[in-house]
C-alpha positions in Angstrom: -7.5 -21.8 -4.3 -5.8 -20.9 -7.6 -2.1 -21.5 -7.9 0.5 -19.8 -10.1 4.2 -20.5 -10.2 6.4 -17.5 -10.8 10.2 -17.6 -11.4 12.2 -14.9 -9.8 14.0 -12.8 -12.5 17.1 -10.7 -12.2 15.0 -7.5 -12.4 13.1 -8.6 -9.3 16.0 -8.5 -6.8 17.8 -5.7 -5.0 21.6 -5.3 -4.3 21.2 -8.0 -1.5 20.1 -10.5 -4.2 16.6 -10.8 -2.5 13.3 -9.8 -4.0 12.6 -6.1 -3.4 9.6 -5.9 -1.1 7.4 -3.9 -3.5 7.7 -6.6 -6.2 5.4 -8.9 -4.1 2.6 -6.5 -5.0 3.3 -7.1 -8.7 3.3 -10.9 -8.1 -0.1 -10.5 -6.3 -1.5 -8.7 -9.3 -0.2 -11.4 -11.7 -1.9 -14.0 -9.5 -5.1 -12.0 -9.5 -5.1 -11.9 -13.3 -4.7 -15.7 -13.3 -7.4 -16.0 -10.7 -9.9 -14.2 -12.9 -8.9 -16.0 -16.1 -12.0 -18.3 -16.1 -14.3 -15.4 -16.6 -15.4 -14.9 -20.3 -12.5 -12.9 -21.8 -10.5 -13.3 -18.6 -9.3 -10.4 -16.5 -8.5 -8.4 -19.7 -12.1 -8.9 -20.9 -13.5 -7.7 -17.5 -11.4 -4.5 -17.8 -11.3 -3.7 -21.5 -14.7 -5.0 -22.8 -17.0 -4.9 -19.7 -15.2 -1.8 -18.2 -15.4 -3.3 -14.7 -12.2 -2.8 -12.6 -11.0 -4.1 -9.3 -8.9 -1.3 -7.9 -7.1 -1.9 -4.6 -8.4 -0.1 -1.6 -6.3 -1.9 1.0 -3.2 -4.1 0.9 -1.5 -5.7 3.9 1.7 -7.7 3.6 3.7 -9.9 5.9 7.2 -11.0 4.9 8.5 -14.2 6.4 11.5 -15.4 4.4 13.8 -14.1 1.7 13.4 -15.1 -2.0 16.4 -15.0 -4.3 17.1 -14.7 -8.0 16.6 -18.0 -9.7 14.1 -19.4 -7.2 10.4 -19.9 -7.9 7.4 -18.9 -5.9 4.1 -20.7 -5.9 1.4 -18.1 -5.3 -1.7 -19.5 -3.8 -4.7 -17.2 -4.3 -7.9 -17.6 -2.2 -10.7 -15.4 -1.0 -11.2 -14.4 2.7 -14.2 -12.1 2.4 -16.9 -11.2 -0.1 -19.1 -8.1 0.3 -21.7 -6.5 -1.9 -19.1 -4.4 -3.8 -15.8 -5.6 -2.5 -13.7 -8.7 -1.8 -10.5 -9.5 0.0 -8.1 -11.9 -1.6 -5.2 -13.7 0.1 -2.0 -14.5 -1.6 0.3 -17.1 0.0 3.8 -16.9 -1.6 5.7 -20.1 -1.0 9.2 -21.0 -2.2 8.8 -24.1 -4.3 12.2 -25.6 -3.6 11.6 -25.9 0.2 7.9 -25.1 0.8 8.8 -22.1 3.1 6.2 -19.3 3.2 8.0 -16.2 2.0 5.1 -13.7 2.1 1.4 -13.4 2.6 -0.6 -10.5 1.3 -4.3 -9.5 1.8 -5.7 -7.4 -1.0 -9.1 -5.7 -0.8 -10.6 -4.7 -4.1 -13.8 -2.8 -5.0 -15.8 -3.6 -8.2 -15.8 -0.3 -10.1 -17.4 1.0 -13.3 -14.3 2.2 -15.2 -16.4 4.8 -17.2 -18.0 6.5 -14.2 -15.1 5.7 -11.8 -17.6 4.7 -9.2 -18.1 1.5 -7.2 -20.9 -0.8 -8.5 -22.5 -4.0 -7.2 -20.4 -7.0 -7.9 -21.3 -8.8 -11.2 -22.8 -12.3 -10.6 -20.1 -14.2 -12.5 -17.4 -12.4 -10.5 -19.2 -13.2 -7.2 -19.5 -16.8 -8.3 -15.8 -17.2 -9.0 -14.9 -15.5 -5.8 -17.3 -17.7 -3.9 -15.8 -20.9 -5.4 -12.5 -20.0 -3.8 -13.8 -18.7 -0.4 -11.8 -20.0 2.5 -13.9 -21.8 5.1 -13.2 -20.4 8.5 -12.5 -23.1 11.0 -14.0 -22.7 14.5 -11.5 -23.2 17.3 -11.6 -26.6 19.0 -14.4 -26.7 21.5 -16.2 -23.6 20.1 -19.9 -23.8 20.3 -19.9 -26.9 22.6 -21.6 -26.8 25.9 -19.7 -28.0 28.9 
């Protein structure tokens, strides 16, 4: 898991003084850029020099608690699935002052050649980084046991 702390700015909130729902997608992208920072050249190098993009093909969001101006979110990024050309990241957004889960997003991306605008097999360094943060699925208690 890779963690990023993100203060909530005045521009992030709506008239009710809570984060506008669409801003959580921006936060997820900020966290994704942080997640890929260990690659040579970081996320910018992947996009600008290598011309490999990670466009979203699916995003799911669950909102659990409001977040207000002046608060801080801890965004915990992990990987829930890795395919040949795609991966799904999970972003858990937790209010730092009380540890309450505010939102959880799942974001499926496809490795794409930005010149051809076509999906390509995932580069090995990208796969290795994703694999290093892959969530281990826990089997339910008693699963696989004979009675």
